[in-house]
Structures are given as structure tokens and as C-alpha cells.
N, C-alpha and C positions, 0 to 999 in steps of 0.2 A: 513219874512225877506229872501231876495234872494241875492246870491253873485253878481249877475249881477247889482243889485241896489247899492250895496256897491262899486263895481268897478266904476260905473258911478259917484258916489259921490266923490271918490278919484280923478278921472280924472278931475272933475270939480274944486275941491279944490286946486289942485296943477297945477299951470300954466305950469310947465315944462313937464307935461305928456300930450302927444297928445291923442285926443279921440281915443278910440278903441285900445289902446296900451296894457293895462293891461289884463292879463288872470289870472284865479285862480292859475296857477302854476308859475306866474311871480315872480321872486325874486325882491321885491319892492325896495330894496336898490340899485339894479343895473339899474333900469329904469331911475332914475334921481339922482341928487346930494343929498345924504342923510345928514342931519344935525340935531342938537338938536332942532333947530327951527321947522324943518319939523316934528320931533317927537311930539313936543308940539301941532302943528296944528292937527296931527292925533289924539292925546289924546282928544283935544277939539271937533273935529268932531265926534268922537265916543260917547262922553258924550252928545253932543247936539242932534245928530240924533237917537241914540239908548238908551240913558239914561243908559249907561254902562260905568264903569270906567276901563280903562286899564292903565298900567304904563310902565315905561321905560324897566323894566325887561320883560314884556310881549312882547314888541316890539323886544328886543334883542334876545329873545328865538324864535322868528318867522323868518322864511326865506321867505315864500311865502305869497301872498295875501290870499290864502286859509287858511294858518296858523292863520293869524290875524282874518279872518272871523270866524273861528272855535271858537276862544277864545271869541269873541264878542257874537256869537250865544249862546254858552254855558252859558255865564253869563246873557244874556237876558232871557233865558229860566229859569234859576235858580231864577230870580227875580219874575217870574210870579206866 
């Protein structure tokens, strides 16, 4: 699991994000209009792609793409 792959998946999933816009230190809520629908899309993406469950609290406690990736990575590792 690499953050570059995670970023590419996010940019593909959200039409409002231009390719190669996100970086690990990007504050994802500032890159495009953030909403509860976008949060649900992110939760579903993470479940589908990584078989990891994140919730609204995880998203609220994250500022950057790296923060989200760290949560996903730690939970994926814990499941193995």
C-alpha cells in the first residue's frame, strides 16, 4: 500500500480534484468543496479498495491526506 496509489484513487473518485493536485500534506477539505456526501464517498472508497472501515470521526480528526492514509494503513496492518 503506497500513498501515491491512495492519492490517485482519490483524484479519480472526486471529479472536482484535478489530476496531480493532491500531495500527502494537502489539506483535503481545502482542495474541493467538502460535504457529508463526499465523506460517505470516501468511507465507501476505503472499504472497497482497502477493506478498512473508517468513520466520520476519523475524517474529522484528519487534516491532511497523509493523516487519512496513516489511519487506513494502520487498520489494514492490524487486520493482517
